N, C-alpha and C positions, 0 to 999 in steps of 0.2 A: 498556413500556416507550418510555421517549419518545426515540428518535433525533434530536440535536444535532446539524446540520448546519455545518460555519465560515460565517462568518456572508459573507467571501470567495465562498463556491462556491451560497451558498443565492440563490436567486429571490426577488426584492426586488419583484416585482409583486403586488398580494396581488388583481389578477383570476386571476392563474391559480393553473392546479391543481399545475404540476411542480414538483417538489420544489430541483432543482436550475437557477441560472440556464444558456442558450448554453452547452453546453464546461465546464460546473461541476463534471459528474459524472466524467470523466475528471480532470479535475487533485484532485479531489479523492482519487481511484485514487493521481496522484503525488505528493501531499504523504504519504499513508500507506506508496508505494515511499522516500519518502527517509527518513524516521526509519529503516525498515529496513538505509540504507546508513547512517545515523548511524549504527544498531547499530554494525553491522560497524567502522564506522571506532574506538569507542566499544572497542572491543574486547570488548564484549558477543557471547555466542553465542546464532544469531535462531535460537527454538525455533520446534516449533508452536504452540505456549502463543501464544507471542507477536504469530505471523502470524495466532492466530481471536482474541487478546483487540485488535485495531487493527480484524480484519474487522468485531470486533461495530457499529463503530462505521460501519459501510455501509447506508442502507434495506435495502434489495434483494435477492433472490438474485441476477438475475444480475449484478448489479456486485459483489458479491460473489465470484461465479463469476470476472467479470475482477480484480476484486486476488488471487487467489490463484496464478492462470494465470501473474499479472506475480510476483508471490513467488517463484514457483515457477522460472522464468528468472531471477529475481534469485538465486535460490542458488546453483542448476546455475551461475552465471558466475563466481561468488562463489570455488565448492570449486572451479570449472573452472582459477583462476584463482591461485590456495592452490596449486595439485596442478603447477599448471606455476612457478610460484619455488620450491616439493622443490627441482623436478626441473633447474633451475639450477644453485641450489645444490649439486646435487649433482657 
C-alpha cells in the first residue's frame, strides 16, 4: 500500500529522507480534522469508520495516534456543544 501525502505537505527535497516538509505532518493532521469539521457542518454523522478511513492516509502510527487524539477531542467538544444547545432550548 502506498501512502499518498498531499503535495502541499510533502517534502520536495530529493536529498532528504523525510516524508513531510517541516510542519507538514501537523498540517496534514489539521487538514484531516477540517474534513471532520466539514462533515459536522454538512450534518453527516461522524463515526469511528469515518475517522478510521481518514487515518488510513497517514504514514506512521505516531501520526495516526496524534490524529485519533485530536479527533476524539473534536468529537467530545461537538457533543458538549450539542448538549449545551439542547439544555438552552429547554
